N, C-alpha and C positions, 0 to 999 in steps of 0.2 A: 248402181253405177252404170251409166249409159255406155254404149259401144264406143262413142267418141272419146269419152274420158278414159276408158280402158285402153284404147289405142294410144292416146297421148301419154299415159302413165307407163305403158309398156315400152314405148320408144325412149322415154326419159330414162328408165331403168337400164335399158340395153346400152344406151350411149354412155351413161354414168360409169359403168364398169368396163365398157370398151376402152374408154380413155385410160383408166388405171392399168388394165391388162396390156395396153399397147407399149408401155414403157417400163413397168416395174420389174418384170421378170428378166428382161434382157439388159437392163441398165448395167448390171455388174460386169458383163462381158465388154460392153462399150467403154466403161471407165478403165478397165484393165488394159484395153487396147490402146488407149491414149495416155497410158503411163501413170495413172493414179496409184498411190500406194494402197496396200491392203487396209491399213488403219483408216486412211481417208475414205475409202469406199464404205467401210463400216459406219463412219461418221455421217456420210452422205445418206446412207440408207436409214439412219436414225431420224432423219427429218420427218418421216411420217409419224413416228412415235412422239416426237416433240410436238408436232401439230395436234396429235390426238389428245395430248395433255392440255393444250391451250384452247382447242376448238370449242369445248363445252361452254367456256366463258362467252365466246362470241355468239354462239347460238342462244344460250340461256339469258344472257344479260342484254343482248342487242337485238338479234333477229326476232326472237319470240315476243319482244315488247314493242317494237317500233315499225317494222317493215313487212310488207307482203312477202311471203316465203318464196314464191316463184320469181319475184324480181331480184331478190338477194341471190338466189340460185343462178339466175342469168348473169348477173354482174360478176359473181365469183368465177364462173366458168369462162367468161370472156377475158377477165384479167389472167386467169390461169392459163388459157390458151396462148396468150401473148408471152407469158413467162416461160412456157415450155419451148416455144419457138426461139426465144432469146437464149435459154440455157443450152439448146442444141448446138449453139455456135461458140460455146465457152470452153476453153481448154485449161483454165486456171482452177486448180482444186478449191481454193478458198472462195473464189467468186462463184464457182459452180454450187458449192454448198449453200451459200446465202441466197442465191436465186432459187434453188430448188426448195429451200426452207420457206421462202415466200410463197412458192407455188403450193406446197403442201398445206400451208396455213390457209390457202384459198380452197384447196380440194377437200381436206378432211372434214370441215363443217358440212360439206354438201352430202356426205354419207347420211347424216341425220336429217338434213333438209328434204332429201328425196323421200324418206320415210314419212316425214311430217306431211308433205303434200299428198302422198298416197293415202295415208290413214284419214286425212281430213275429207277426202273425196270418195270414201268407200262407205257403203251401207253395212256390209258384213265383212269387216277387216279379217277376221279369222279364216274366212273362206276365200276372200278375194285377194288378200295380200300375197300369199305364197305363189299364186299364179302370175302376179306381176313381178315379184322379186326374182323368180327363176329366170326372167329375161336378163337380169343383171349378170348372172352366172354364164348364160349363153353369150352375152356380149363379150365377156372375158375370153371365152373359148374362141369365138370368131376372131377376136383380135390376135390371138396366138396363131391361128391358121393363116391370117393375112400376112403376118410377119414371115412365116415359113414358105409362103406361096412362091416367091421368086425362085427359091432353091428347088422346089418341086418341079418347076418348068425349065430347069437348066440355067437359071440366071445366077447372079451374085447373091451371096449370103448377106442380107441387110440386118440381121439380128444384132451383130456386135458393132453397129454403126450408130450415127445420130439420127437416122431415118425414123426409128420407132418414136423418138421424142417429137419429131416433126409431125408424124402421123397423129400422135396424141394431141399435139397442139392444135392441129387443124380440126380434129373431131371435137375438141373442147370448145373451140370458137363456134362451130356449128351447133353444139348443144346449148351454148349460151344464148344464141339467137332463138333456138327452138323453145327455150324455157319461157320466153315472153308470151308464148301461146298456150302455156299450161293453165289449168283452171285456177281461178283466183283463190288464194289461200291467205286469209288475213292473219296478222300476228296473234298467236293464241294466248299470250300473256299480257296483252295490251291493258294498261291501267292497273296492273297488279304489281306488287312489290316482290321482286325476285332477289334472293340473297345468294352469295357465293356458296354458302353451305348447301343450298338446294341444287345449284348448278353442278357441283362436284359430287352430288349424291351422298354427302356425308351423313345425311339423316339415316342412311342404311347401316351406319356403324353400330347401331344398337343390336343388329343381328350378329355381330362379332362376339357377343357375350356367350353365344352358343358354340360349344367346342367344334362340332362338326362343320358348321358354317365357316368358322375361322380357318379350319383345316382346308376346306374347299377353296377359300379365297387365297390363302398362302400358296396352295398347290397350283392354282390357276396362274398366279404371278410367276412362280418358279418354272412351270412347264412352258410358259411363253418365251423364256430365254432360249432353250434349245430349239424350239420350233422356228425361231427366226433364222437359224442357219439354213433351213430349207429355202426360204424365200430369197435370201441374199446370195447363196453360193451355188445352188443347183444348176442354173443355166450354164455358168462357166465350167463347172465340174463335168457335166455331161458333154459339153462341147470339147473339153480337153480329152475326154475319153473316146472321142471319135464319132459321137452321135451327131447326125445332121437333122435339120429342121426341129431343133430342140424346143422352140417356143410352142409349136403345134403339138409335139408329143407330151409336153408338160400339161397341156389342157386335158389329158386323160384324167388328171387329178380332179378337175372341176366336173368332168362327166361322172366320175365315180361319186363325187359329192352329191350330185343330184339323185343318183340311184340310191345311195344309202339314206338320204333324207326321206325318200319315198318309202323305204322299207323300215324306217325307224320305229313306227308303232308296233310292228311285229316283235322287235327286240325288247321294247319297253316292257311289255306285259310279261315277258319271259325272264328278263335279266334284272330289271330294276335299275335305279340310278347309280348305285355304287359300282356294280359290275360293268355298266356301260362306260362310266368314267375311267375305270381301270383299263378297259379294253382300248379306249381312246389313247391313253398314255402309253400302253404297251405297243400300240401301232406306231407311235413315234420312235420308240426304241427299235422295233423291228425294221422300220424304214431305214434308219441310219446304219444298222448292221448290213442291210442289203447294199446300201451305197458303199460301205467300207470294203466289202468283200466281193462285190460284183466286178464285172469286166466289160469294157466296151466292145470287146471282140468275142465272137463265138457264143456258145449257149449261155454263158454267164451274164450276157447283156439282158436276159430276161429278169435278172434280179433288179436292174435299174427300172425296168418297166413296172415291175411289181411294187417297187418303192414309190413310184409316181402314183400308181392306182390306189395305194393305201391312203392317199390324201382324204378320200371320202370318209374313211374310218377315223383317221387322225382328227379331222375337224368336226365332223358331225357327232361322233361319240363323246367328244369332250366339250367343245365349245357350245354346240347347239343344245346338248343335254344339260350343260351347265346353265345356260340361259333359262331353260325350263325349270331346273332345280331352284334357281333364284326366284323365278316367278311364283313358284309354289311356297317357298319359305317366307317370302316377304308379304306383309299385309298390304291391302289395296292402297293405303295412303302413302306407302314408301316403296311401292313396287318399281316405279320409274326411277327413283333415286338409287335403288339397289342395282338395277341394270346399268345405270350410268356409272356407278362405282366400280362394277366389274369391268366395264369398258376401260376406265382409267387404269385399273390395276393390270390388265392384260395388254391391250393395244397401246397403252401409254407407257407405264413404268416398265413392265416386263419386256416389251419389244424394244424399248430404248436401250436397256442393258444388253438384251440379246444381240442387237445389231452391232453395238460396240464390241461385244465379246466375239462375235463371228469375225469381225475385221481383225481383232487381235490374234485370234487363233490362226486365221489364214496367213497372217504375216509371220507368225511364229514358225509355221510349217511350210513356208515358201522355200523352194530349193532351186538349184541350178541344174538343168538337164544336161545330158551328154553333148547336145548340139550347142550348148551355151545359152539357150533360152531359159527364161524363168518358168518354173513349174511348181507343183505342190505335192506334198505327201498327203494325198487325199484320204488315205486310210486312217491316218492319225487324226486328221481334221474331223472326220465323221465319227470316230470313236469317242470323241469328247462329248458331243451332244447326246450320243448313245448313253454314256454313263450318267449324264445329267438327267435325262428322261427316266432312266431306270431307277435312279435314287428317289426321284420325286414319286414315281409309281409305287415303289415299295413303301415309302413313308406314308403315302396317302392310304394305301390298302390297310395299313396297320392302325392308323389314327382316325380314319373317317368311319363314323358309325351313325347311320341315319336310316329312316324307313325306306323301303323299296317303293318303286313306282306303282301307282294304281292304274286302273283302266282309264281314269280321267286323265292322268298324265300321258298315257299313250295317245289319247286323242289330241292332246296339246301338241305333241310332236308333229302332227300333220301341218301345223302352222308355224313350225320352227323356222327361223330366218337363216337361210343359207347365205354364205359369203365365200369369197375366195380366200 
């Protein structure tokens, strides 16, 4: 890979996740401020999961067969930028949902497309891709810092406003233009017959005949439900507890993600797959306990910071390790299908149910404060995903029996794909 291509791919990946990080974390506070109900907020957050279920059809049946990937990426980000700017001016819950759904239908396919462009233009993907992909996580981090910057310098707090959506829209438009200058990446399945079964990764269902793999898939689906509470509710929760510059402080989770991804090979050779997966699920349980019993004032605020920092363990030790486990269990001919199947199970079905559940729970435990304003019984809200994660962890530990990781697996962790 030449230096020019490396720079282009790095900028692409940085902007790709800068866009998502600019609006996703703070949206819950904005929607609450303009009077959307808890259930509606949960429904709106479910748009990313709905799009994750649909986007494989778009990528597999259309993009991979007919169009250069960089051109499709450009058009999707240009359309997405316009939709974000439009939705930033919408105050009707129903209209907001449909426009954001259209946006996520544009954005979610791009997560696969940026990987396709990257891999196509690399000589040694195992060595080169992690160095490019980490720029995406850095983009998410910088986006959070930018949103908190006005508050740092004594200005207004823009996080619970429509400005993050407008920033994301502007950056999406810029990224769309930039994509036209990316290396040419022709459709990889041109002239080939692609079936819906292949697109959905259903060829990987043969692996479900093995008990441990089936336990892993079901556990991945179930653990995706409580994890969604973090993404949907944390910004509003920490803001309600008196924390300032929340968007920037939540990026400590992405920083820890990078650190734990880097040290993962050390843990692989010592703990193995099962223990690492259990630790990942335990981290979700501990995180929500910290949120439930922490306090925004005094020394107990450290519990909130620890809960944020645990993101690295929560994500890397379960989802990245899970991707590696799937890669090792699947034969070469169905490896891609297996990864696609896990994506649908977790980011699609699991998070769809999780977002709706988080909205329902938040609405159930909404309360009226002494000053007449609406508030929440946050302790009860966080104890519910705590119980969910704990039950999944115990069931997984009892039912999952598979070989531990080898030295080869530890090396694979070096190229594990980090995400937010």
